Structure formats: structure tokens, C-alpha cells
N, C-alpha and C positions, 0 to 999 in steps of 0.2 A: 504494500500500500504506500503510495507516494503522497507527500504533502506539497503544498504550494511553495514551501521554503526549501525545496530540493532535498528533503529528507525522506528516507524510507523506514518503515517499521520492520525491524528484524525480529522474527518469531524466535530465533535462536537465542538472542541476547535479551529479548523483551525490552528493547530500547530503540529509539529513533537513531538512524545512522546516516551520515552524509552520502549524497549521490556521487557517483564517479565523476560526472561532469563538474560538480561543485568542487570536489577535491582537486581536480586538475586545473582549476582556475588559479591555484597557488603558483602554477608555472605560467609565465608569460607566453603568449603565442609566438612571440619572436619579433625581431627588429623589422622584418619585411611587412608584417601586418600593421605594426604601430606606425611605421613610416607612411604606409598607404593611407591609413585612417587620418593621419595628421594632414596629408595633402588635400583631403576632401573638404576640410574646413567646415563651413556652415552646412554643407551638403551631406555631411557624414550621417546624420540621423535619418535622412530620407533614403540614402543608399542602404543603410542597415535594415530599414523597414521593408524596402523592396526585396532585399536579399532574403529576409525572413519569409515573405510571401512566396517567393520562388522555392525556397527550401520546403515549406509546408506543402505546396502543391505537388512537387516532385515526390516528396516522402510519402504522401497519401497514396499516390499512384503505385509506388513500389510496394507499399504495404498491401494494397488491394491485389496486386499481382501475386504476392506471396501467399495470400489467402485463397487464391484461385478464383477471384471475382473478375468478371468481365468488365473491362474499363473502356471508357470513351475518350480516345486520344484527341478528338476534335475539340474538347472543352479546354485544352491546354494552349498556351501561347507557343509560337514556333520553337523557341529555344527549349522550353520545358518538354515539348513533344520529342525533340531530337534526343534529349537526355534519357527520357523514358524508353524510347526506341533503342537507344544504345544499351540500356540495361536489359531489355528483352532479348536482344541479340546475344549479349554476354550470358544470360541465363540459359538460353536455348543451347548454347555451345558447351556450357560447363556444368549446369545443375541438373541432377536427376530428379530431385524432389525437395520441397520445403518441409522442414521438420517443425520449426517454430517461427512465429512472426510476432513482433512487438511483445516480447516475453520478458516479464520482470524477473530479475534475479536479486537475491539479497543474502549477505553473509552477516556474521555478528558485528562486522565493522564498517560495511559499506553496502550500497545498493545501486541498482540501475536498471535500465530497460534496453535490452539488446534488440537490434532491428530485425535480424533473421538468423536462423540456423538452417543450413541446408546439407543435403547429401550430394556430393559432387559425382560426376559421372565416372571418376577414377576410384570411387569407393570411399574417399575421405569425407569426414564431417567437418564443415567449415562454418565459422561465425561470420556474418556479414555486418559491416557498419557503414551506413550511408552518410555521406557528407556533401554539403553544397558550399563549402568554404573556398577561399581563393587559393589555398595551398593544402597539401597534405602535411599537416604539422606533426612534429615528432611525438607530441603527446597522444596522438591518435593510436599509436602502437600500444601505449600504456593503457588506454581505454579498452581496446580490444582484448588485451591480455587479462584485464580485470574482469571483464564479462566472461571470458573463457573459464577462468578459475572459479568464478562464482557459479556458473552453470554446472561445472563438473562437481562442485561441492554440493549443490542443491539436488542433483539428479544421480550422481554416481556414474554418469556416462562420460566417455572420453570425447574431447573435441580435438581434432588433429591440427587445425590451422585456422587462420583468420584472414579476412580480406577487407581492406578499406576501399570503398568505391566512391570516388569523388566526382560530382557532377558540376560541370562548368556553367555558370550563370551568365557570363559575358557573351553577348551576341557576336562580337568581333573576334572571338577565340574559336578556332576551328575544332578544338577538342571538345567533345561532349561528355565523355566519361573517362576517368583515369583510374587505373587499378593498381593496388599495392598489396602484396601478400605479406602478412606479418609472420616472419619465420622464427623470431626469437621470443616466443611466448613467455618462457620462464624468466629470461633476463628482463623483459619488459615489465613483467609482474613485480619483480624485485624493485625496480625503479618506481613503479606505481605505489608500492608499499612505503617507500621513502617519502613520496609526495603525500600520502595519506597521513603518515605520522607527523609530518610538518604541518599539514592542515589542522590536525587535531590540536597541536601545540599552539598554533596561531589563533584558532577560533574555538577554543575550549568553552568560552562563554556562550557562543551560539549553540554548541552541542548541549551544554547544560540547560539552556533555555528551552530547547526543543524537547528535552526529556523531563522538564519540571512537571508537566501535567501527568506524564506516565508515572512518575514517582509518587505524586499525590494520590493517584488512583490505586496504586498498590499499597 
């Protein structure tokens, strides 16, 4: 169960725990993102809103595809449609079936919602993470690894690999979809744990506040 403040309720610890995305906010996206945002000036808010709309529309279509729902590509803007079509081509080439779509995972210390889990045509099980950002940031590897480990802990089932699928929102960019396989799951998870401990140290007050009601109820 997710709250508005990016916390998930962990049945294992009986406490609210921070989301993976909130934890990784402790790590800056990088100089390229910050430099780009600074250049936009007063237009930054508008661009971020438009980017959010693009991300929501594309994500909703990808979720529907994962659930086996027939979608209407005609309702999308041209760039959104090209991105979704690129995903469909990738799926048809590599994916045997979808196992999970928009599935919440939670451990005693963090929680999150993974976009999809699939069985690939080569027999491996892969976790998919959809992004509509300007770049594939290093922190995305950590996010994928955290979801993989949480899913394995929750289900006892093995996940072999993870893929970051980034969808390009700029019309003047010929790339529609970029793929990156996360090969270093264990190493990335170790780094995620470092970030999580740092987040808890930095935001202990937020964590205590989130759990104050739970403590009163108990």
C-alpha cells in the first residue's frame, strides 16, 4: 500500500518504509540534467509538465499492452505513437509473455512499484523499467536492482536480469526507444543499499513522522 508521501507499508516490519524513487532522490541526477534545466529558465516548469504528460500517456499504453488490453494508437500524439510502436516491436522480438504488470513490491526497509516482469523468448525472466527521461541515468540501474531483490524476497522466485527502456520525448530526436540491460544486479543493489542508509540518516525525521500514526495504533 502506497501513501501520497512516497511511503509504502511493509507487512514484514509493520512500518511505513520509503519508496525506491524517494530514496534515490538522495543522489543527484547529474550535471547534464541540472545544466539542461538551468538553461530552460522560466520555461522549465512548462517543459516538466509537458514531459510528465508524455510520460503518463506512454506509460499507460505500455501498461495496457502488458495486461493484454487492446489499445488505440490513434489517440496518441505522433511522437508518443512512435515510442509505443517501438516498444511493441521490441516486445514482439524478445518477450514470450508478461508475468506481472504494475506490481508493488515491499521489503522491511523499502518499497516500490515495478513496471513489468516478463519471460523472454530465450527463457530468462526479466524486470522491465520504463523511463521517459532525457538520459538513462546511473541511478536507474540501482532502481532496477532494488525491484529485482524485493520481488525475489517477496515471491521466492528468481529474476535473471533487468532492462531499462527509455522513450525519447523530443520530436527532433530520431531515437524513439533506447534499451539498456542491467547486468550487475548484485553490485547495483549494494550501491542502492548505501543510498538507502544515507537517506534514512538524512531524513530520519520524515520516517519517524510517517510511522507516528502506526505506533499510536499499536
